[in-house]
N, C-alpha and C positions, 0 to 999 in steps of 0.2 A: 658374316662376322658377328660373334656374340659379345654383347656387353652387358654389364650389370646395371640394373635400374635401382638397386638397393635392397633393403630388407623388408620392404612393404609394397603392396600393390599400388600402382598409380591410380589417380582418380578415374581414369578411363577404364582400367581393369576392374576396379570396384564396381563401376557402373555396368560393365560387360557381364560380370558374375552376380549382379544384384537380383536377378530374375525379373526386373522391370523390362517390359517388352519381350517377355519369354516366348510368346507365341511366334515371334519373328526368328527365334533361334532353334525352335523345335526341328529335329531332323539333322542337326549338326552334331558330330561326334568329337569328343576330346580325349585323346590318349592320356591315360593315367598310369604311371609306372611305379611299382613298389620294388623292393628287393627281396628275393626268396632266400631260403636257408643256405643255399650254396653261394650266395652273393651275386646271383645273376639278376638282371632286370626281369620283372614280371609285368607285362602290359595288360591293361584292360581298357575298355572304352566307356567313357561317361558321356552323358548328355548335359546340356545346360539345365535341364529339369532336375538333375540329380546333385547339383551343387549350388551353393550360394555364398557370396561374400557378404559378411556382416559389417566389415570395415576394412581398412587397409592391411590389417594384420591377421584376420581370422576368416576361415572358410569352413563351411559345413558341407559334408558329402553324405549321401545315402547310397549304400551298396549292399550286396548280399552279406549278411553277418557271418556266414559260414564259408565265404569264398576264400580263395587263396590270397587275394588282395587284402581282404580284411585280416586274415591271419598274419600276413606280412606287416601290415600296419601295427598290429598289436605287438608283434615280436621285435620289429626293427624300428618302428615309429617314424618311418620316412616314406615320402612319396614325391613324385614330380608330375605336375599337371602340365600338359602341352596344349597350346593353342597354335594350330597350324592352319591359318586362314589367309585369304588374300590381303586383308587389312592388318594382320598382326601375326607375328611368329614370336611366341613368348613361352618361356619355361618357368614355372612357379615351383620352387622347392619348398616342401611342406614338412612339418613335424606334427605327429599325432599328439594331441593334448588329452583326448579321451575317446573311448568307443571300444567296441560297438555298443551303443545304447539302443534300447528297443524303439521300434517305430510303430506307434499305435495305429491300429486299423490295417496292419499288414503282417500279422503274426504268421499266417500261412505262407507268406512269401519269404519269411526269415530275413527281412531287411534290417540293417543296422545303420545307425547314425554315428558319424565320426566328426569330432571338432578338431580342426587342423590349424596350426599356426604357420604363417608365412615366414620363411627364413631368408629366402633370396629370390629375386625376380631377375631373369635374364631375358634380353631381347635380341633376336637374331635379325640382322639386316644384311642385305646384299652387299658384298664387297665390290669395290670399283671394278675389278677385273671380271665380275659376273655380268656386267653390262645391264641389259634390260630384263634378264631372267628374274622371274617372280613366281610365287605360288599362284596358280591360276584358279584353284577351287578348293573348297573345304571338304573334309571328310563328311559324308552325308549318309544317312540311312533312311529307308522308307519301309513301311509307311511311318510317318512321324506320329507320335502318340498325341492323343487329345488330352486336355487337362481335366477331363471328366472321368477318366478311367480310375477305378478304385486305387490302384497302386500309385498313380500319379497324384491323386488327392492326398494319400497318406504320405507320400514323399514330400510334397509341398508343405503339408502341415508340420512334418518333422523338421523341415528346414526353416520354418517361420521365425524362430528365435535361436540364438546360439545356446547350447546347453552342455553341461558336464556334470559329473557326479560331484557332490559337495565334499 
């Protein structure tokens, strides 16, 4: 059963997306869904390395600047981040504030930075009739990146501070 947590991230979600303790979350995948030109959901996977909460209302993400997801964010300005893990099932509805902005040190990778505003946070909890059914594991990928790879360093630097065009 899904319920609204309001129009901002909870303190626990700010902490989860803060990149503090990032090494513990490397290898976990987060679905991110935009809307394409035909009005259909367009999914992609993010990692905790590629996003950062700056406060309860603002998240930065780094994705391919020429990707379909980036185009969808530019054209329709909306996306939904999903956390589907044993300790949390959360849907964060976001609105693009700016992007894609260049990512220094990653020109050949064509990465782009987006600043996103939190519009609504939904939490999914098991209904009484679902009994003891729970999410048993998170989406994972291997090998997990190291924080020393050039693209990872460029991504972390791009997410260090929120930014938008003046």
